[in-house]
N, C-alpha and C positions, 0 to 999 in steps of 0.2 A: 532136735530143737526142744526147748523147754515148753511147759504148758502155755497154750495160747490164751492171751487175755485181750479183751476188747474194751477200749476206753471210750466208745461213742455209740452205743445203742440207745434207743428210747423206748419208753413204755407209756401207753395210754389206757386209762381205766375204761371199762364198759359200764361203770356206774356213775352216771352224770348227776345223780342226786347227792351222793357222798362226795364226789370229786367234780364239781361243776366247772366247765370250761370258762376261762376268762382270759383270752389271749392277749399277750403284750401287743401294744399298738392297735388293739381293737379288731384285728383280722386274724381268724384262725387259719392255720396252714392247711392246704389241700391234703397233704399226705396223711395228717393226723385223722382226717375224716375218711379217706379212701383206704388207708392201710393201718388202722389202729392195731396196737399190739399190747395185750395185757401181759403182766409179768410171767404168767404161766406159759404163754406162747413163746416169750423170749427164752425161758429156761429150756423148753422143748427144742427150740431152734439151736440153742447153744449145745445141747446134748447131741443133736444130729450132726452139727458142724465140727464137734470136737473142741469147742471153746470152753475152757475150764472156768474162767471167772470174767467179770465185767464191771467197769465203772459206768453206771447208767446215767445218762445225761438228761436232766429235766427238760421237758418240752415247753419252752417259753411261749411258743406260738399256740399252745393249747391252754396252759394254766397260768400264764403271767408269772407272778412271784409266789404263787402258792405251790410249795414243794411237797405237799402232803402225800400225793400218790407215789412219787418216785421214792420218797423215804419209806413209806409204809411197805411198798413193794420190795425194796431192797432189804428192809429189816426182816421180811418174811423169808428171804433166802440169804440171810446174813453170812453164811459160809461161802457164798459165791458172788455176791453183789455188793457194791458200794454205790451210794447216791451222790450225784453231783448236781447241786441246785442253783437257783438264781435268786438274788436278793437285790433290791434297789440300794446299791452301795452309797448313793448320794442322799438317801433319806436321813432325817434327823435321828431316827431310831435304828439305824443300820447295825450298830454295835450290838444292841440288845437282840435284834432279830437274828443276826448271824449266830450269836451264842445260843439262842433258843432252838434254832434248827440243828445246830451242832449237837446239842444235848439230845436231840431226837435221832441222831445218826448221820447227819450230813458229813461227807468226807471231802468235799471240794466245792468250789463255786464256779460260776460261768457268767460272763457278761455277753449279752446278745445285742450287738449294735445294729443289726440288720440281717437280711438274708432272704428267705423265701417270701416274706410278706411285706418287706420294707427295704428301701435303699439304705446302704450303710451310712451311718452318721457317727463319726468318731468323736464328736464334741463331748459325748458322755465320758470319754476317756481323759478329757482335759480338765474335768471338774474337780477342783481341789477339795470340795466337800466330801469326796469319796476317800480322801487320804486316811482318815482314822480307820475306816473299814479295811483298807490295805494293810495298815499297821497291825491290825488284829489278826489278819490272815497269817502274817509272819509269826506272830506270837503263838497261834494255834497250830502252825505247821500245815496249813491248807494250801492247795494249789488254786490257781485261777485260770480257767479257760477263757479265751477271748474269741468271739465270733466277729470277724471284721474282714475287710478286703485290703488291698495294698494302700488304699487311701488312709487307713488307720495306723500304718506301721510307724510313722513318726511319734504318735502318741504312745504306742506300745513301747517303743524305745525309751521314752521319757519315764514311763512307769517302771520299766525293768531296771533302769539305772537308779531310780529313787527308792525302790523296794527290792533290793537284790536278793533278799532272803525269801521272796515269794516266787515259787516256780510258776511261770506263765506258759500255758499251752495254747498254741495257735490252732484253732479249728481249721481244718482243710488247708493248712499252710498259708492261711490268709489269701487263698485263691490267686496264686501267682500266674502270670502269663508265661507259658512255656512252649507255645507252638512254634516259636522262632528257632528252637533247637539249639544245639551246642554253639557257643558256650553259654547260652541262656541269659543273654544280656537283658532281656525284658524282665527277668525275675531278679535283677540285681538287688532291688530293695529288700527282697527276702534274704538273699545270701549275706547282705550287710549285717544281718542280725546275728550271724554265727559267732561274732566276737563277744556276745553277751551270754554268759554261761547259764543264766537262769531261764532262757527262752527255749522251749521245747516245741516240736512240731508234731501235729496229729495227721497221720497219713490215712485218708479216707477214700471212698470210691471216686470222689471228684478228681483227685490228683492221679488216681490209677487210670482214669479215662483220659485225662489231659496229657498224660505222659506218652501217649501213642497218637497224638493229633499233630498235624502239620509236620514239621521237621523234627519233632521230639521223639525220642525213643526211651523206653524204660531202662535200657542198658546204658544209656548215657546220662539220664537225669538222676536216677536214684544213687548211683555211685558218687556223683558230684555232690549230692545232698549229704551223703555219709561223710565224704571227705571234708566238707565244710563244717558240719555240725557234730559229727560223730554219731554212731548208731545209738549210743546211750542217751541221746536227746530226741530220738524219733520213736513214735509209738503208733501202732495200728488201731484204727477205729472203724467199725463197720458202717456206721450211720444207718443201721437197720432199725426199723423198716422204712425210714425216709427214702433211702436209695432203693431202686427197684431190685428185685431178685431175692432169693433165699439167703439166709446167713451163710449157708454152705457155699453157695455160688459166689457171694461177695468175698469170702475168705479165699476161695480157690483163685479168684482173679488177682487178689493181692499177692498171694504166694507166687503166682506166675510172673507178675510184674517185678517182683523183688528177687527173682531167682538168680540174678547176676551178683547179688550180694553174698558175702561169705556166710557160712552157717552161723558163725558167732554173731555177725551183724544182724542176721535174721532173728536170732534168739533174743536180741535186745528189742528189735522192732515189735516182735510178736509176743513179748511177755515181760522181759526183765526191766525195760524202761517203765512199763506200767506199774510194776512193783515199787520202783523208786519214787513214783509220783503218788501212788496210793498204797502205802505200806500195809494198811489193814487187809488188803487183798491177799497178802502173804500169810495171814494168820491161819 
């Protein structure tokens, strides 16, 4: 297997004077207070787990739209880390803001429509005022992660069709319901996206856990996912330290759940897809 790349760890600074918390939606996430992880801790965890590189995702539930720490942290370890930040893409100055963060090292963006601190609200994905920002992403060659649930998939579909040159990565596969087991009819809205080539899926501990609940099994779900989307559109993300456990434990679970896939498919999930989404990680 090629070098392992993680496209969904987080970092939290221990210096709240230089990097003051200002959480999106006004409520800070519990995990960021209970399990904060400075970039040096992440690097040590990566070394222990055998993770070569990472695209580090900005914590919106800690810093809102201030990407300062994730960018500074990733620049400190520029040979191993890329920064994925958040910008209010509906703001009048979104274009200038994206360019400014990109000049500082931003390698991708993420829209957080809900999650640990707020119910999902896909209305943000319907706002046409964000279209200029999406056009800029295409021009700059930047990816867009979207944190949403099944409720937001119609809006994701619309954006993907309107901006086909912007790779869209669905965090946590948009939280599909899979406990019904094969043929996974409850997750049909997810599988319907397979026909749109610009949509990618991020495999995190959430789906690793859900894949063995109820009638679901890892041996039936993940091969079906690969058959529908292709392994080249699937990438692993640890969600460390948001998800419980060490990075080594999280990676070991992911490898066990995906053991039914071919070595070639696993090489895409654990590294090659990441390089296609964040080419600078290959430098």
